[in-house]
VEXKOLTI-152279 format. One line per field, with one value per residue (C-alpha): residue number from 1; residue in one letter; x, y, z. Coordinates in steps of 0.001 Angstrom, whole numbers. Example, Ala and Ser with C-alpha at 12.3 -4.5 7.8 and 13.67 -1.06 7.14 Angstrom:
i	[1/2] .
aa	[A/S] .
u	[12300/13670] .
v	[-4500/-1060] .
w	[7800/7140] .
This chain:
i	[1/2/3/4/5/6/7/8/9/10/11/12/13/14/15/16/17/18/19/20/21/22/23/24/25/26/27/28/29/30/31/32/33/34/35/36/37/38/39/40/41/42/43/44/45/46/47/48/49/50/51/52/53/54/55/56/57/58/59/60/61/62/63/64/65/66/67/68/69/70/71/72/73/74/75/76/77/78/79/80/81/82/83/84/85/86/87/88/89/90/91/92/93/94/95/96/97/98/99/100/101/102/103/104/105/106/107/108/109/110/111/112/113/114/115/116/117/118/119/120/121/122/123/124/125/126/127/128/129/130/131/132/133/134/135/136/137/138/139/140/141/142/143/144/145/146/147/148/149/150/151/152/153/154/155/156/157/158/159/160/161/162/163/164/165/166/167/168/169/170/171/172/173/174/175/176/177/178/179/180/181/182/183/184/185/186/187/188/189/190/191/192/193/194/195/196/197/198/199/200/201/202/203/204/205/206/207/208/209/210/211/212/213/214/215/216/217/218/219/220/221/222/223/224/225/226/227/228/229/230/231/232/233/234/235/236/237/238/239/240/241/242/243/244/245/246/247/248/249/250/251/252/253/254/255/256/257/258/259/260/261/262/263/264/265/266/267/268/269/270/271/272/273/274] .
aa	[M/T/T/T/F/S/D/I/V/N/I/G/P/E/C/I/E/R/F/I/D/R/V/N/V/P/E/I/R/H/L/D/I/E/L/A/G/C/S/N/L/S/G/K/Y/R/V/G/R/V/F/P/A/N/H/T/L/F/Y/T/L/N/G/A/G/V/V/R/T/P/D/G/E/F/T/L/P/R/N/A/L/A/V/L/K/A/N/T/P/F/E/V/K/I/A/A/S/R/W/D/I/I/W/L/N/L/S/D/T/P/R/W/C/A/V/H/N/A/K/A/P/V/I/E/H/C/E/L/G/V/V/H/H/A/M/E/I/L/Y/Q/E/Q/Q/P/T/M/R/A/A/V/M/P/L/I/E/K/H/L/S/E/T/V/L/S/A/N/A/H/R/H/P/N/R/L/S/R/L/F/A/T/I/D/N/Q/L/Q/L/P/W/T/V/K/A/M/C/D/R/V/H/Y/S/A/P/H/L/H/R/L/C/L/A/E/F/G/R/S/P/V/Q/Q/L/I/H/L/R/M/E/R/A/K/K/L/L/L/N/T/N/W/P/I/S/H/I/G/Q/Y/V/G/Y/P/N/V/F/N/F/S/K/R/F/S/K/S/V/G/I/S/P/S/A/F/R/K/Q/L] .
u	[83041/81445/81981/78886/78596/75641/74850/75414/75462/75854/77277/76895/76272/79900/81096/81739/81845/82474/81143/82542/80020/79581/76930/78907/82304/81710/85460/85782/83977/87132/88983/86121/85511/81902/81995/84620/84923/87005/85786/86558/85120/84569/81992/79925/81096/80506/79916/79509/78729/77794/78087/79745/79596/82716/86234/86514/89569/89986/93134/93950/95206/95082/93791/92940/90241/89651/88618/87155/87139/86812/90620/90461/90544/93165/94070/94280/96780/98024/99200/97600/95383/92632/92044/88694/87738/84362/81955/83822/82136/83734/83110/84984/84728/86516/89165/90358/89006/89102/89655/90403/90226/89754/87760/86977/84623/86316/84279/85014/86338/89504/91189/91164/91171/94547/92781/91514/95141/95821/98056/96687/93703/95913/98972/100971/103263/101505/101881/98539/98631/98602/95376/93837/94714/93465/90159/89691/90180/87620/85104/85575/86431/83580/85505/85599/88969/90521/89037/90290/93801/94117/92743/96126/97561/94850/95311/99100/99203/96284/97685/101164/99896/96900/98235/101994/102113/99998/102094/105467/104917/108500/110148/107414/107779/111511/111145/108888/111501/114198/111817/111335/115090/115615/113258/115136/118783/119839/118759/121310/119964/121162/120359/118385/116284/115577/114604/112331/110484/109685/109648/112386/115329/118742/119701/116364/116696/120233/119044/116197/118467/121003/118234/116530/119445/122572/123785/123604/121261/124167/125532/122107/121911/125338/124335/121263/123270/125965/123428/121713/125052/126045/122783/123217/126824/125758/122585/123210/125820/125508/128741/130085/129622/125931/125487/127200/124806/121833/122728/123581/127221/127454/131260/132480/135698/133720/131507/134447/136141/133014/132284/135840/135717/132358/132728/136485/137087/136449/133199/135004/136696/133391/131783/134673/134852/131506] .
v	[88497/91663/92261/93639/95611/96280/98295/95879/96200/92774/93225/90380/90609/89837/93072/96053/99536/102957/105697/109218/111543/115263/115525/114033/115162/118342/118966/116471/118936/121052/118212/117443/114091/113003/109971/107714/104808/102236/98665/95257/92816/89073/86714/88325/91592/92654/96215/97391/100637/101164/104944/106278/110044/110162/108778/105824/104642/101278/100732/97338/97338/93557/90587/90924/92009/91993/94886/94434/97282/97496/97084/93685/92112/93103/91747/94202/92766/94573/98145/98220/101114/100923/104261/104018/106947/108655/107569/104259/101027/98804/95948/95026/91934/90202/87668/86232/85265/88967/92301/95357/98535/102258/103723/107207/108783/111849/114451/114757/118302/120129/119154/115486/115885/114122/110881/110837/110477/107413/105003/101910/101158/99702/101206/98693/99226/102351/103687/105136/104080/107748/108299/105268/106567/110045/108606/106635/109899/111659/108901/108971/112591/114890/118170/119993/121583/118173/116786/119785/119150/115813/117014/118327/114830/113296/115937/115520/111748/111379/114005/112488/108965/109429/112259/111783/107996/107791/110351/108972/105388/104128/107065/107033/103306/103904/106804/104700/101969/104335/106016/102573/102005/105405/104349/101059/101856/99366/96421/94522/95848/94146/94792/91534/92688/95985/94222/91804/94674/96549/93561/94936/93117/94249/95901/97738/98967/100115/102108/103735/104720/106296/108261/109345/109841/109793/106861/103087/101370/100604/104128/105566/103309/104486/108102/107760/106065/108732/111576/110022/109425/113069/114230/111899/112975/116613/116327/113552/112469/108849/106840/106436/102674/103221/105505/102967/100233/102554/103163/99590/99087/96747/96928/100360/99977/99357/102346/104675/103472/103984/107393/108604/107450/109115/112342/112862/112806/110364/110413/111727/114494/115424/115760/117819/120338/121918] .
w	[67789/69182/72884/74585/77787/80059/83153/86034/89820/91388/94876/97352/101115/101992/100390/102668/101136/102673/100406/100217/98591/98084/100785/103667/102338/100315/100108/97248/94977/94870/93129/90732/92443/92085/94353/95936/98293/100130/99611/101075/98594/98678/97226/94489/92992/89401/88219/84639/82836/79195/78988/82181/82509/84686/84611/86995/88910/90648/92724/94244/97823/98281/96339/92677/90266/86531/84325/80855/78332/74533/74476/76207/79657/82227/85648/88555/91050/94124/93437/89991/88951/86337/84596/82807/80603/80615/77867/77434/78569/81172/83548/86725/88883/91716/90667/93990/97390/98282/96613/98741/96694/96618/93753/92535/90012/88507/86673/82972/83394/82288/85576/84536/80750/80465/81378/77800/76672/78804/76900/78653/80901/83646/85335/87357/90350/91578/95093/96173/99811/100852/98909/100628/104098/103209/101978/105200/107096/104887/105611/109391/110199/111238/111315/107941/108733/109312/106123/104171/105464/103627/100294/99042/99566/97417/94726/94649/94447/92067/89724/89737/89148/86870/84754/84707/84711/81587/79745/80889/81913/82136/83950/86578/87200/87418/89826/92034/92099/93300/95735/97281/97309/98930/101726/102240/101603/104262/102111/99948/96651/93473/89828/89805/92781/91015/87785/89626/91283/88058/85673/83424/81913/83154/79817/79673/83266/82465/79424/81355/84250/81912/80198/83433/85860/83741/85860/85780/88292/90646/90307/91140/94199/95359/94714/96936/99653/99657/99681/102694/104399/103967/105538/108488/109000/109067/111116/113633/116138/115082/114931/111422/111667/112472/109473/107239/108330/107828/104173/103300/104312/107338/107212/108290/106271/103075/103847/104437/101263/99157/100715/100125/96502/95857/97851/97799/101555/104368/106392/109479/107487/105854/109299/110704/107835/108766] .
């Protein structure tokens, strides 16, 4: 059966959208962004394009949506990014009681040419919260110098996610996992908790970690904890017990034992040698 597409704009009165265009925010021209926006959607929302001139991104902040392309239909849950290529038809619609999103139209220029090589229309487990906050600033800020200050953040995170994640899907999901772990070292991380977060089996996660870091998942966790502990020992006057709790070892004896095994000397000796 042939799947047809049509140009559709069906946006109900309950939808709230904040548009970022080249007139009010001329700074987006420098990143080859045609148009962008932050949207809080509920009720009716359905948008379709038959022959879009630009690449289109939809990123879910909360709720869920659905995107339909010639490759099939895909759900867009929280932290999922749809990467829709220029000149390829698509349709998106709300799939929950609400759908909070950011969206961007990227010019089909050399800057974003790697979008054409996207391996899949949806990238899951993305972290584009920084881009969302930067876009809210662009929408509200009146001073050009202040708007210009957030543009490098948008460029960095969009480039890393849109370009790199499509070329190297697994390593980027893996790096995001351990970036999250690095921000929450105090939590009792287990291999099961890691696997649940990235939807990998334990053997698959183990293989990816060995290929990416040269360590098992647990070894990489310990590595991050010890690196953070060393920085805290050098740059703070915190008690060793406090540092141990901060990096995930509530028992100071267990922390000292692990640190000595990993670094070669005790935490107190490491602090005293410098």
